[in-house]
N, C-alpha and C positions, 0 to 999 in steps of 0.2 A: 504523586501519581495523576496522570491525564484522566479526563472523564472516560475516554475510551478505555485506557488500562483499567480503570476502576470497574466498568461495565464487564469487561473480559473477565477480571477476577470474580465477579459475582456470578457471572453465567457459568463459569468453570466450576465454582463450588455448587452451584445449584444443580448442574448436570450430573456430576459426580456424586453427589449425596442424595439426589432426589428430594431435595428439601424445600424447593419453591419452583412454582410453575412458571415457566419460560416467559410467559406473557407479562407476568408481574414486572420483569425487567426490561424486556425488548420493547415495550411501549412506552418506555421513559425516554428513549432516545431519538432525536429527529435525524434518524440515518436508516439505511437497510441493514437489517440483521438477517442473517441466514444460518441454518445449521445443517451441515451435509454430512452424509453417511460415508464412511471410507472403507474401500475394500482393495487390497493389494496396491496401497499407497496412492490410489486415485479416488476422486470424487465419483460416487456412483448414483447418489440420489440426494435431493434437497427434502430433508425432513421437516424443516420450519422455515417460515418467512414471516417477518412481522407486518404489522398493518401498513407502515410507512413505505417499506420496500414494495408491497403489493400494489399500494396506490401509485407509487412513483412509476413503476413498470407496467402498470394496468394488467396485472396477471396475478396468478396464485401459485404456490409451491406445486401443486398438482399439475397445473398447466405447464411449468417449466420442466417437470419430469416427463410429461408427455411429449414435450417438444424434442427431447433428446439433444443430439448435436445442433439442431436448428436454433437452440436457445442462444448459442454463442454467436451464431451469425446474425441473428435478430437484434440482440441488444448491445454487442461489442464489435469491435474491428478484429476479424479474424486472424490477421498478421500479428497483432498484438497479444491477443488472448492465448495463442499458442504458446508464447514464450511465457506468459504467467503461469499457465497451466503446468507446463514443464518445472518451473521454478517450485511451484506448489507442491507437485509430487515429490521433488527432491527434498524439500522442507518436511513433508510428512514422513518420507524415508528416514530422515535424520533423527526423528522421533525424540527430539528435545522439548518436552512440555513447558519448560521453563523459557523457551523463546518464542518468537512470532515472526511471521513474514509480512512485510509491509511493501505497498507500491501503489503508484498514481495510475488511474486507468480512465479511459474515455468510455462514457456509458450513452447509448442511443435510447431517446425516449420516444414512444409511439406520438406521432403527430408532431414532433418537433425536429426540424432539419438539422439544428445544431447540436452536436453531442456535448455532454458535460463532464467535467473533470471531477472525479472522485478519489479521496484517499481511502484505500482498503487496508484492513488489518486481518490477518488470518492467525487463528490461535488454536492449535491441536491440543485436545484433552482426551484423557482415557476416561471411560465410564464403566469401570469394572464393578462398581458397586451396585449397578443396574443390570449391565449386559457384559458378562466375562469376557476379557480379551477384545473389547471394542472400543475403537477410536472414532472421535467426531471431529469435525472441524467448524469453528465459529467463525464467521466472516462478517465484518461490520464495515460497510461502505459509506463515507460521508461526503456530502458534496462539498467542494472546495470554491466558496465563493470568490469571484474575481480571476479565478485561475485560466479560466477560458480567454478572458481578454488579454492576459500577460502573455500565454502562449501564442495567441494569435499575433500580438505586436512583435513578439521575437520571430516568429516564422516569416513574417513579412519583410524582416530586414536581413535575415541570415539564411542562406541555403544550407542544409544541414549536411548534404555529402561534401560540398565544397569547403564549409565550415570546420568539419573534421580534418579534411586534408590539410587546410591552412593552419590548423591549431595542433595538430598531432605532436609535433615536436615540443610545444610547450607542455602538453599533457606528459609526454615521456620523460621530461626533465624534472618533474615533481617528485618529491620522495614520498614514501610510502605513508608517512605520517602527515604530510601535506595533502594527499589525496583523502586520507581518512578525515581530516578537519574540513576539507572542502565540501566531502559528503555530508558531513553533519550540519554544516552552515547552510546547504542548500535544502536540506529537510527541515530547516526551520529552528534549529537548535541555537539558543544564545550562548555568547561567550562563557557565562557562568555555567551552563548546563554542559557544555563541551568539557570544561575544565572538571568538573565533578565526574562525569562519564569516564574520562581518560585519566584521572588522577594526576592532573598536572595543573600549574597555577594559571590565572586568568591571563597573567602577563605573558606567560608562554604561548597561550591561544591567540592572543592579540598579535604577538610577534610572527607567528606563523600566518596569520590572517594577513597581516602587511606583506609579507613575502609572498603570499599567493597573488594577491592584487598586482603586485610588481611583476612576477613571473607571468602570469596570464594576461596582464594589462587589461583587466576588467574595470570600467569606470562607473558601473552601476550594479545594483542587486539584481536586475535583468540579465544583464551580460552574465554575471557569475552563475545564475540559474540555468542560463541556456548551455553555458559551458559543462556544467555539471550533468545535464540532461543528454548532451551530445555524447559524453564519455561515460554514459550509464552510472553516474555516481548517486542517483536519485533512488532509494531504497524503499 
């Protein structure tokens, strides 16, 4: 279990059972941690934000709520956040508390011209023990060190629109299993982790990986990541 998964598990139990103050867990991690109130499968209020997140964004949960929709314009890129919010609403409506929704996002920081990449994990929980028929969303956003430079290098060498057009046939020829393994590889999973997740042998994963490299004609991990980003295989 990763550190983030362990933290989510602790927070879920704490919220459901009202057994531990949130700050006892939230301030252990070097990442932004927010808890949102949910109504009609949508985020309606930020009820908590840890100290790390407040310091990074130079704001508070109260100020975020007062900003309303302006919060998204101020700290994110509106064309990106609209898609994330739609997907989060779908995730909440799906109502599977054993699952989570993960994505990469760019975050603007006051006084800094360059946005930073964060890996965000969303976890839906029910807190019926405290508030009947109530759901909350835990959101942990961790900075991805070095990701900015990687993306910038890729964007300088490849035009996204032209890249998709030039490589769509390669993507279309991939099997469903190859796309699944490519997605897991791009999300940072090892051969062993993929084998365990898909209940297949490491040899089979390695074979798929070799076939992928041949089909896509990617010569580096940077090219592999770019291909996955272009065809929305990053989760």
